[in-house]
LUMZA-574861 format. One line per 4 residues: their letters; for each residue x, y negated, z negated of C-alpha. Coordinates in pm, whole numbers, plus 50000, padded with zeros to 5 digits. Layout:
<pts>
A = X,Y,Z ~ ...
</pts>
This chain:
<pts>
MELD = 24989,97383,69731 ~ 25331,97319,69873 ~ 25405,97253,70260 ~ 25728,97354,70450
SAKA = 25818,97082,70664 ~ 26073,97146,70998 ~ 26155,97022,71302 ~ 26051,97231,71620
FLRP = 26192,97186,71976 ~ 26058,97254,72315 ~ 26218,97533,72526 ~ 26131,97597,72879
RARL = 26138,97933,73039 ~ 26358,97964,73336 ~ 26082,98018,73564 ~ 25993,97639,73530
MSTL = 26268,97574,73813 ~ 26060,97770,74067 ~ 25751,97625,73957 ~ 25848,97262,73967
GEEL = 26014,97327,74320 ~ 25677,97445,74460 ~ 25487,97166,74282 ~ 25710,96867,74360
ISNE = 25806,96961,74727 ~ 25525,97018,74932 ~ 25672,97166,75227 ~ 26001,97266,75366
RVAL = 26021,96962,75594 ~ 25999,96742,75300 ~ 26251,96966,75123 ~ 26498,96912,75407
TELV = 26443,96545,75408 ~ 26521,96505,75044 ~ 26869,96671,75136 ~ 26906,96432,75399
KNAY = 26821,96150,75127 ~ 27082,96283,74896 ~ 27359,96249,75142 ~ 27225,95903,75202
DADA = 27287,95820,74855 ~ 27629,95982,74879 ~ 27741,95696,75138 ~ 27758,95960,75422
SLVL = 27765,95810,75782 ~ 27684,96171,75921 ~ 27425,96437,75852 ~ 27414,96764,76014
IRFS = 27161,97018,75996 ~ 27244,97362,76150 ~ 27014,97651,76195 ~ 27128,98009,76214
PPLE = 26906,98294,76336 ~ 26707,98479,76310 ~ 26497,98195,76152 ~ 26241,98416,75982
EGAG = 26106,98444,75644 ~ 26377,98634,75442 ~ 26643,98582,75705 ~ 26845,98328,75862
SIEV = 27006,98024,75725 ~ 27009,97629,75725 ~ 27306,97439,75650 ~ 27314,97056,75560
WDNG = 27647,96889,75591 ~ 27750,96545,75514 ~ 28062,96326,75500 ~ 27956,96157,75198
HGMS = 28186,96065,74885 ~ 28117,96423,74732 ~ 28116,96522,74361 ~ 28401,96574,74125
PATV = 28393,96870,73875 ~ 28332,96649,73616 ~ 28021,96490,73821 ~ 27881,96822,73897
RGTW = 27890,96944,73518 ~ 27751,96625,73358 ~ 27503,96503,73622 ~ 27425,96741,73880
LEIA = 27344,97052,73655 ~ 27133,96815,73444 ~ 26751,96799,73517 ~ 26570,96483,73564
TPHR = 26918,96303,73482 ~ 26896,95934,73416 ~ 27210,95895,73632 ~ 27027,95678,73925
QKNP = 26810,95492,73706 ~ 27132,95344,73554 ~ 27308,95300,73890 ~ 27062,95205,74146
RSES = 27305,95139,74416 ~ 27542,95380,74602 ~ 27882,95362,74515 ~ 28002,95143,74806
GGRR = 27706,94904,74689 ~ 27563,94855,75018 ~ 27296,95106,74977 ~ 26969,95108,74739
VLGA = 26976,95461,74618 ~ 26644,95694,74700 ~ 26666,95937,74439 ~ 26554,95789,74092
KGIG = 26400,96067,73920 ~ 26691,96350,73941 ~ 26466,96602,74098 ~ 26601,96647,74461
RFAS = 26789,96947,74381 ~ 26440,97138,74392 ~ 26479,97106,74752 ~ 26703,97392,74811
ARLA = 26472,97622,74582 ~ 26195,97529,74825 ~ 26376,97623,75129 ~ 26542,97955,75065
HTAT = 26611,98235,74817 ~ 26987,98141,74740 ~ 27176,97804,74781 ~ 27545,97771,74787
ITTR = 27671,97406,74727 ~ 28029,97327,74816 ~ 28168,96951,74760 ~ 28473,96771,74718
RVDE = 28567,96411,74617 ~ 28868,96233,74759 ~ 29169,96330,74540 ~ 28958,96615,74332
KEVT = 28928,96981,74337 ~ 28687,97128,74559 ~ 28347,97253,74345 ~ 28128,97548,74452
LRID = 27793,97637,74308 ~ 27602,97954,74404 ~ 27239,97957,74277 ~ 27006,98251,74302
WGNF = 26656,98113,74270 ~ 26533,98457,74202 ~ 26703,98509,73877 ~ 26509,98214,73740
TEGD = 26168,98393,73815 ~ 26255,98722,73679 ~ 26200,98836,73360 ~ 26132,98588,73049
AYLD = 26467,98442,73015 ~ 26499,98045,72901 ~ 26622,97812,73143 ~ 26962,97778,72966
EVPI = 27032,98153,72993 ~ 27043,98176,73359 ~ 27383,98158,73434 ~ 27505,97979,73758
SLTT = 27807,98044,73936 ~ 28065,97767,73939 ~ 28418,97775,74086 ~ 28683,97505,74122
GPPS = 28993,97500,74313 ~ 29213,97342,74595 ~ 28993,97215,74889 ~ 28940,97466,75162
VFGD = 28594,97388,75333 ~ 28685,97012,75293 ~ 29063,97069,75337 ~ 29283,96959,75629
RGEA = 29170,97134,75900 ~ 28903,97313,75708 ~ 28552,97399,75831 ~ 28416,97074,75781
AQTF = 28703,96912,76011 ~ 28602,97167,76263 ~ 28233,97109,76208 ~ 28267,96729,76264
EEIR = 28540,96760,76520 ~ 28294,96939,76755 ~ 28022,96676,76729 ~ 28278,96383,76772
REFT = 28408,96522,77107 ~ 28031,96519,77220 ~ 27934,96198,77080 ~ 28219,95975,76992
SAMP = 28000,95640,76964 ~ 27765,95798,76698 ~ 28048,95903,76470 ~ 28153,95596,76260
GSHS = 28401,95710,75982 ~ 28324,96064,75978 ~ 28621,96153,75751 ~ 28620,96550,75663
GHGS = 28847,96533,75341 ~ 28513,96503,75145 ~ 28153,96538,75149 ~ 27912,96824,75080
VVRL = 27742,97126,75221 ~ 27444,97310,75115 ~ 27418,97664,75260 ~ 27061,97780,75230
EGLR = 27041,98160,75287 ~ 26715,98387,75305 ~ 26467,98155,75434 ~ 26132,98099,75254
GAWG = 25952,98033,75550 ~ 26007,98071,75964 ~ 26139,97796,76168 ~ 26012,97788,76528
AKEI = 25989,97528,76775 ~ 25657,97369,76623 ~ 25856,97335,76279 ~ 26190,97183,76411
EGLR = 25988,96953,76646 ~ 25810,96832,76339 ~ 26121,96793,76150 ~ 26290,96610,76451
LSLS = 25997,96355,76456 ~ 25976,96325,76076 ~ 26359,96248,76054 ~ 26328,96021,76363
RLLP = 26138,95773,76135 ~ 26352,95798,75823 ~ 26528,95500,75961 ~ 26324,95234,76132
PPPP = 26390,95146,76517 ~ 26592,94820,76565 ~ 26358,94547,76440 ~ 26286,94245,76660
AELS = 26541,93927,76641 ~ 26310,93721,76430 ~ 26256,93961,76169 ~ 26482,93899,75891
VPDQ = 26538,94245,75776 ~ 26880,94375,75590 ~ 27129,94547,75828 ~ 27057,94913,75801
PAFS = 27378,95087,75694 ~ 27542,95328,75956 ~ 27365,95672,75892 ~ 27334,95923,76191
IYIH = 27139,96256,76173 ~ 27238,96551,76396 ~ 27057,96879,76456 ~ 27201,97192,76602
VPDA = 27014,97499,76670 ~ 27111,97848,76820 ~ 27233,97792,77170 ~ 27096,98118,77262
DDAL = 26710,98040,77177 ~ 26598,97861,77528 ~ 26283,97760,77320 ~ 26506,97527,77048
RRFN = 26776,97438,77247 ~ 26615,97132,77356 ~ 26619,97005,76991 ~ 27000,96984,76967
GFVS = 27146,96659,76947 ~ 27108,96338,76738 ~ 26788,96221,76584 ~ 26684,95897,76735
ASET = 26358,95696,76777 ~ 26161,95737,77111 ~ 26210,95509,77385 ~ 25824,95447,77388
LSHP = 25846,95258,77068 ~ 26038,94981,77248 ~ 25763,94903,77504 ~ 25443,94841,77312
RYRL = 25146,94657,77482 ~ 25067,94442,77176 ~ 25303,94361,76862 ~ 25283,94190,76573
VGTV = 25585,94074,76378 ~ 25652,93876,76059 ~ 25678,93831,75688 ~ 25466,93799,75391
DAQG = 25630,93626,75094 ~ 25543,93671,74710 ~ 25278,93428,74702 ~ 25098,93593,75026
EAKL = 25191,93313,75246 ~ 25241,93470,75606 ~ 25456,93381,75920 ~ 25324,93606,76186
SIYA = 25386,93624,76570 ~ 25146,93819,76773 ~ 25272,93923,77101 ~ 25068,94083,77402
DGNE = 25164,94240,77744 ~ 25538,94307,77602 ~ 25692,93985,77517 ~ 25418,93718,77580
LVEV = 25371,93515,77258 ~ 25006,93469,77232 ~ 24959,93345,76881 ~ 25168,93236,76568
VNRN = 24988,93247,76202 ~ 25078,93053,75910 ~ 24826,93104,75638 ~ 24780,93261,75289
LRED = 24662,93631,75317 ~ 24583,93673,74954 ~ 24206,93751,74858 ~ 24225,93737,74477
STLP = 24501,93527,74310 ~ 24419,93660,73960 ~ 24527,94014,74094 ~ 24916,94098,74034
PCGP = 25098,94033,74386 ~ 25255,94329,74555 ~ 25572,94117,74654 ~ 25727,94014,74966
FALD = 25750,94220,75282 ~ 25786,94233,75646 ~ 25595,94403,75913 ~ 25654,94508,76258
FRVW = 25329,94654,76411 ~ 25326,94804,76785 ~ 25033,94898,76958 ~ 24911,95058,77289
DLES = 24593,95091,77484 ~ 24550,95447,77568 ~ 24371,95399,77888 ~ 24536,95532,78197
LAVK = 24620,95204,78374 ~ 24750,95082,78040 ~ 24998,95356,77999 ~ 25094,95414,78339
DLLK = 25401,95179,78350 ~ 25546,95376,78066 ~ 25616,95649,78324 ~ 25883,95456,78451
LDTG = 26080,95486,78153 ~ 26336,95752,78034 ~ 26078,95914,77780 ~ 26091,96264,77920
AKNI = 25717,96227,77994 ~ 25601,96385,78301 ~ 25239,96211,78343 ~ 25008,96017,78174
SEIR = 24878,96286,77910 ~ 25250,96343,77796 ~ 25303,95963,77751 ~ 24966,95958,77541
ELIR = 25124,96257,77337 ~ 25435,96051,77279 ~ 25258,95749,77166 ~ 25047,95962,76939
SNSG = 25323,96184,76772 ~ 25500,95856,76707 ~ 25189,95674,76544 ~ 25138,95599,76209
VALY = 25250,95297,75977 ~ 25578,95388,75797 ~ 25659,95228,75470 ~ 26042,95173,75421
RDGF = 26198,95083,75097 ~ 26537,94952,75104 ~ 26579,95049,75474 ~ 26467,95442,75402
RVQP = 26119,95580,75462 ~ 25912,95671,75166 ~ 25734,96018,75245 ~ 25459,96056,75373
FGEP = 25410,95697,75528 ~ 25435,95738,75868 ~ 25360,96092,75922 ~ 25096,96209,76181
GYDW = 24740,96193,76017 ~ 24827,96014,75712 ~ 24620,95704,75768 ~ 24686,95530,75458
LGFD = 24512,95198,75584 ~ 24228,95347,75685 ~ 24227,95255,76046 ~ 24023,95541,76189
QRRI = 23739,95477,75936 ~ 23727,95110,76045 ~ 23689,95206,76383 ~ 23405,95457,76338
NNPT = 23208,95126,76212 ~ 23346,94913,76508 ~ 23497,95120,76784 ~ 23504,94798,77031
LRLS = 23737,94585,76813 ~ 23926,94818,76587 ~ 24246,95015,76621 ~ 24274,95372,76589
NRQV = 24569,95515,76370 ~ 24694,95714,76685 ~ 24749,95408,76903 ~ 24974,95200,76591
AGFV = 25339,95261,76498 ~ 25385,95035,76229 ~ 25673,94960,75999 ~ 25648,94785,75672
YISA = 25977,94682,75490 ~ 25973,94653,75136 ~ 26259,94656,74839 ~ 26280,94807,74509
DENP = 26416,94509,74331 ~ 26134,94270,74469 ~ 25856,94518,74478 ~ 25847,94664,74140
GLKD = 25499,94753,74115 ~ 25508,94986,74409 ~ 25595,95279,74223 ~ 25672,95643,74378
RSHR = 25424,95933,74262 ~ 25607,96206,74057 ~ 25591,96443,74354 ~ 25788,96217,74579
EGLI = 25547,96137,74832 ~ 25327,95844,74825 ~ 25273,95579,74593 ~ 25067,95529,74269
DTPE = 24754,95359,74312 ~ 24841,95033,74142 ~ 24670,94702,74181 ~ 24975,94603,74378
YEEL = 24962,94896,74610 ~ 24615,94805,74678 ~ 24703,94436,74719 ~ 24965,94536,75009
RTVI = 24686,94742,75172 ~ 24452,94449,75164 ~ 24739,94184,75279 ~ 24843,94405,75582
LKAV = 24479,94460,75709 ~ 24426,94122,75712 ~ 24744,94061,75947 ~ 24634,94364,76156
SMLE = 24282,94205,76188 ~ 24439,93888,76369 ~ 24613,94131,76606 ~ 24299,94323,76667
TVRY = 24126,93967,76759 ~ 24433,93902,76997 ~ 24380,94250,77150 ~ 24010,94205,77204
RWRR = 24047,93870,77366 ~ 24310,94011,77585 ~ 24088,94297,77706 ~ 23768,94099,77717
PAQE = 23639,94004,78062 ~ 23616,93626,78123 ~ 23234,93669,78141 ~ 23088,93990,78049
PPTA = 22785,94076,78234 ~ 22439,94150,78036 ~ 22389,94522,77963 ~ 22063,94718,77925
PLLP = 22048,94880,77603 ~ 22173,95256,77572 ~ 21972,95541,77444 ~ 22111,95741,77159
TTQS = 22283,96085,77290 ~ 22221,96410,77093 ~ 22508,96632,77015 ~ 22398,96876,77292
ESRG = 22444,96577,77550 ~ 22784,96512,77438 ~ 23106,96588,77663 ~ 23124,96974,77757
GHGV = 22742,97014,77648 ~ 22459,97068,77865 ~ 22367,96709,77880 ~ 22436,96411,78125
FQNF = 22824,96400,78054 ~ 22884,96758,78197 ~ 22914,96606,78551 ~ 23197,96426,78463
DLQP = 23399,96717,78462 ~ 23705,96761,78742 ~ 23834,97068,78636 ~ 23681,97265,78932
LRQI = 23879,97026,79142 ~ 24183,97060,78960 ~ 24176,97430,78994 ~ 24123,97431,79374
VADR = 24406,97197,79406 ~ 24643,97396,79182 ~ 24547,97706,79373 ~ 24590,97582,79731
HPDD = 24864,97312,79690 ~ 25102,97426,79377 ~ 25375,97260,79521 ~ 25242,96920,79596
IVLN = 25359,96732,79270 ~ 25212,96387,79398 ~ 24869,96532,79463 ~ 24872,96728,79143
RAID = 25000,96415,78951 ~ 24682,96233,79092 ~ 24449,96459,78991 ~ 24568,96459,78656
EATE = 24554,96096,78641 ~ 24209,96063,78784 ~ 24105,96325,78513 ~ 24237,96116,78239
TVNE = 24082,95803,78380 ~ 23729,95976,78391 ~ 23771,96123,78057 ~ 23893,95786,77913
GVRK = 23562,95634,78058 ~ 23339,95888,77937 ~ 23488,95856,77597 ~ 23431,95511,77574
VQEI = 23062,95541,77672 ~ 23029,95811,77416 ~ 23189,95567,77135 ~ 22905,95291,77238
IAQF = 22639,95547,77250 ~ 22721,95702,76916 ~ 22755,95327,76751 ~ 22384,95282,76849
SRLA = 22278,95646,76777 ~ 22430,95566,76416 ~ 22246,95229,76401 ~ 21912,95419,76489
TLGT = 21981,95670,76220 ~ 22070,95405,75965 ~ 21728,95231,76026 ~ 21523,95559,75963
LVDV = 21755,95617,75666 ~ 21679,95274,75530 ~ 21297,95318,75572 ~ 21348,95633,75349
VLHD = 21549,95431,75077 ~ 21310,95178,75109 ~ 20992,95374,75048 ~ 21119,95612,74775
GRTS = 21324,95351,74609 ~ 21026,95087,74587 ~ 20805,95390,74468 ~ 21066,95448,74186
LSNI = 21043,95098,74113 ~ 20688,95084,74070 ~ 20715,95359,73819 ~ 21005,95201,73624
AFTL = 20800,94860,73596 ~ 20509,95034,73475 ~ 20729,95226,73238 ~ 20893,94890,73118
RSLG = 20549,94749,73065 ~ 20497,95036,72819 ~ 20822,94994,72662 ~ 20721,94611,72582
KAAG = 20368,94736,72431 ~ 20573,94994,72232 ~ 20796,94707,72100 ~ 20522,94489,72015
KTEQ = 20334,94764,71791 ~ 20669,94862,71598 ~ 20712,94547,71501 ~ 20504,94510,71218
YDSE = 20689,94801,71032 ~ 21025,94821,71214 ~ 21147,94476,71303 ~ 21482,94615,71398
LSAT = 21358,94879,71599 ~ 21130,94659,71770 ~ 21409,94414,71881 ~ 21650,94709,72010
LSKL = 21333,94795,72225 ~ 21257,94442,72349 ~ 21644,94390,72427 ~ 21652,94741,72609
RNEL = 21362,94634,72827 ~ 21489,94338,72907 ~ 21809,94459,73027 ~ 21628,94745,73208
AAEE = 21408,94474,73372 ~ 21705,94279,73501 ~ 21867,94609,73635 ~ 21512,94650,73821
RALD = 21511,94309,73955 ~ 21867,94361,74081 ~ 21744,94664,74272 ~ 21453,94494,74417
RLFS = 21684,94255,74561 ~ 21902,94517,74687 ~ 21622,94669,74867 ~ 21540,94287,75011
RIEP = 21878,94274,75152 ~ 21897,94597,75340 ~ 21519,94562,75473 ~ 21621,94371,75765
LSGR = 21841,94724,75881 ~ 21488,94913,75849 ~ 21344,95064,76162 ~ 20989,94961,76074
KRGR = 20796,94734,76295 ~ 20805,94376,76201 ~ 20508,94255,76023 ~ 20266,93957,76120
PREL = 20417,93590,76117 ~ 20251,93386,75889 ~ 20238,93031,75757 ~ 20483,92968,75508
SLQK = 20699,92735,75342 ~ 21040,92725,75511 ~ 21262,92631,75187 ~ 21081,92888,74965
AISD = 21148,93154,75276 ~ 21521,93033,75260 ~ 21548,93028,74860 ~ 21389,93403,74857
AVDV = 21674,93495,75085 ~ 21953,93325,74889 ~ 21819,93521,74575 ~ 21917,93834,74766
LSSE = 22264,93726,74748 ~ 22259,93583,74371 ~ 22516,93848,74254 ~ 22795,93781,74511
ISRH = 22711,93412,74483 ~ 22737,93384,74114 ~ 23040,93612,74124 ~ 23240,93407,74356
GVQV = 23144,93077,74185 ~ 22948,92927,74461 ~ 22715,92624,74442 ~ 22436,92657,74700
TIDG = 22225,92355,74769 ~ 21881,92353,74989 ~ 21839,92010,75097 ~ 21622,91820,75357
EDQT = 21247,91806,75393 ~ 21064,92119,75378 ~ 20897,92250,75692 ~ 20574,92459,75735
VTAE = 20633,92711,76013 ~ 20475,93037,76122 ~ 20719,93293,76103 ~ 20779,93651,75971
PGDI = 20938,93635,75630 ~ 21181,93899,75700 ~ 21308,93711,76004 ~ 21425,93423,75783
RTLV = 21582,93634,75541 ~ 21800,93812,75812 ~ 21896,93479,75942 ~ 21980,93350,75590
VNLV = 22123,93658,75418 ~ 22383,93720,75726 ~ 22471,93329,75752 ~ 22510,93278,75383
GNAV = 22679,93622,75324 ~ 22963,93529,75571 ~ 23000,93156,75395 ~ 23012,93333,75050
YWLS = 23291,93568,75206 ~ 23523,93290,75353 ~ 23481,93106,75025 ~ 23590,93369,74827
TKPA = 23919,93340,75041 ~ 23985,93011,74870 ~ 24236,92957,74574 ~ 24066,93006,74241
GEPR = 23985,92669,74118 ~ 23869,92486,74393 ~ 23512,92409,74456 ~ 23305,92649,74652
EILI = 22993,92487,74837 ~ 22717,92588,75066 ~ 22476,92340,75216 ~ 22151,92449,75365
TTER = 21943,92192,75538 ~ 21609,92203,75713 ~ 21481,91959,75961 ~ 21236,91868,76226
SQEN = 21324,91685,76522 ~ 21203,91637,76907 ~ 21352,91831,77214 ~ 21209,91754,77552
GSDV = 20929,91617,77403 ~ 20846,91924,77188 ~ 20895,91996,76824 ~ 21196,92184,76704
VDIT = 21279,92307,76360 ~ 21661,92321,76250 ~ 21815,92535,75979 ~ 22203,92431,75935
VSDN = 22427,92646,75689 ~ 22739,92471,75606 ~ 23011,92564,75358 ~ 23338,92406,75249
GPGV = 23554,92700,75325 ~ 23851,92748,75595 ~ 23611,92715,75889 ~ 23641,92913,76206
REEI = 23957,92942,76368 ~ 23983,92752,76713 ~ 24080,93034,76916 ~ 23801,93283,76819
KDLI = 23508,93009,76836 ~ 23408,93176,77167 ~ 23423,93530,77053 ~ 23211,93521,76705
FDTY = 22901,93576,76858 ~ 23012,93890,77071 ~ 22858,94213,76921 ~ 23108,94391,76725
FSDK = 23372,94133,76687 ~ 23444,94023,76344 ~ 23761,93827,76190 ~ 23678,94008,75864
PDGI = 23958,94272,75782 ~ 23642,94543,75767 ~ 23379,94369,75949 ~ 23154,94522,76180
GLGL = 23055,94269,76387 ~ 22698,94268,76395 ~ 22545,93992,76172 ~ 22570,93689,76348
SIAG = 22466,93902,76670 ~ 22169,94027,76491 ~ 22062,93666,76343 ~ 22113,93526,76700
SVVK = 21897,93784,76838 ~ 21622,93749,76590 ~ 21660,93359,76676 ~ 21614,93401,77021
DFYD = 21403,93686,77088 ~ 21105,93566,76821 ~ 21146,93190,76835 ~ 21269,93115,77154
GHLG = 21574,92975,76972 ~ 21938,92945,76983 ~ 22236,93011,76691 ~ 22545,92800,76759
LLSP = 22844,92692,76561 ~ 22847,92325,76494 ~ 23206,92117,76515 ~ 23314,91969,76313
GTIG = 23133,92109,76045 ~ 22891,91924,75792 ~ 23109,91948,75493 ~ 23468,92050,75616
GASF = 23409,92434,75663 ~ 23201,92646,75913 ~ 22860,92505,75998 ~ 22573,92714,76178
RARL = 22246,92585,76326 ~ 21948,92797,76416 ~ 21716,92618,76629 ~ 21369,92728,76622
RRRV = 21133,92622,76932 ~ 20850,92844,76883 ~ 20581,92872,76596 ~ 20695,92550,76435
A = 20429,92324,76507
</pts>
């Protein structure tokens, strides 16, 4: 049978243009940002975004002007009209050579399709003819035409819009007269304008305010002097909205960063090189240098590095007293609530590649570092996303593993991206430690345990917190003294102070509630899990018997069954160790203390962590003379698992190939004429930093980036409450790193 062979070719329908525009550009704000980025790539120093009413769906228009180098007729035909052109990949720098271009995929032109039904683009290059393109995006969605069958209107001729005294000259001159200092080199004989008519969505105060805020973070604020960041090219963005609309008039003017960003309460500034070596400075109360950090922040040297980067994190406390001084600044805020809103609206961690922000990093609510999740686990120590304004600087050349997603928003989840997140969080945890110390009273009074609250007792319900509402007082003052600004402001500030205090108490109660719920949950897991393990063990014994019976007539099957049984048995033991590890979190009552071999109990506890110990190549040695004590085995397990678990974590931060050792010793001695037994857990890791030695036993304090801060506190409570003992840090460490000693005074005879 003879086969016909021929070549076939893909041929896209015209509607693909509309589909790509909707899929690649998520919303109108992002689309406008893409057009601004195009102007940046064209070496523009000024971009004007002009809105013309009515700003309703299907009506109105938006114009985007720039004074970049513009395009020649040949460039329009040979580059702009090519979809996904490789032009930018072949030319990664702008014509001036001073800017790393932001567009590399050749798909930014779809932004105009996302914004309006028609787009008219007029562009001119110096000493070239002016080119005008008119695109009706509706033509691409009607019928079944192929992409190359839909014509686009293209005209060329002498300069008109960008000619002498043309529309561009008049437009830029209006801005120049008002803001001369912000108009570096705004020539009008070249550039581009995109006119978007028949808007696809309405633009009100909320949308324009969101656009202005987003654009204000396209370029980072001036970095601190000690941070070596490439100079940002002169680039300004001006927004013009209809003067007749009072609600929108306030958005007129140049886009700039909020003055609030210049006055953080805490600041983390520094660099991390390609090997993970960090040089960081941490400030508190504005400009007071508190700590200088020089250390390696990489956790796993076998993973590909993310590359060098610089960072500038600015942090605020949101309590009334902490933000009160910001009212003295020229921020436009009238009270503490508005100051808080300014901080929140500028919060988030932005990522800048070659001086320009990568979307959507830095957008409100885009918590790519997981700050809020960390804070749920530890509200006392951790920062929330809404109180941090962070700026991370990378470059396309030095960070090639940090790649854009195809829809231009976010980075692909590569190992390099995960490494970047991990290293940043380790740096931030050092800032959190400084902030914790700064806010911590010199000596905290003992506090009584708090009982969990229910949802009905929360703020605004019918429980204890309903009496902390100052709204009735505010209403009376507003009715009787509406013109007394000072009194009304005092009431507002008092309300904020009370609300903040209530919020803090609720966070603490919620934490205890979660712990109580966790204990109940662990009880269920242990009960049902160990019941299942018993069933699994019985089935495995039956499987072993079956393997023995089949050996005489099918040795291969018998061997397979035996191997399967052994593998499942290993998994069963792993689950049993896991259950033993989480048992200290159970809400069950403690068992009755009994005589036991201390080193045997320690060995059983270490076995719970065998998988982590093996994975990180840690050598554990139990030494000293064994002791007989009267103890509850779970207490010893809680103590040892927490201490050894911490040691394994910090040993894992050592460079690969270096020895990782843990030494556990037991010893009986005399103290004031009475016997005491010491359990000492030492490692040869990095040790405890001098500046946090007095903090590590605080409940909820942790030097780990994602630590909850309960391990040492729980271990210390077990030693003190049940054995009249003490858990302390020995200095210097026995084998060079950290060394913790638990002294038991009761039940050791």
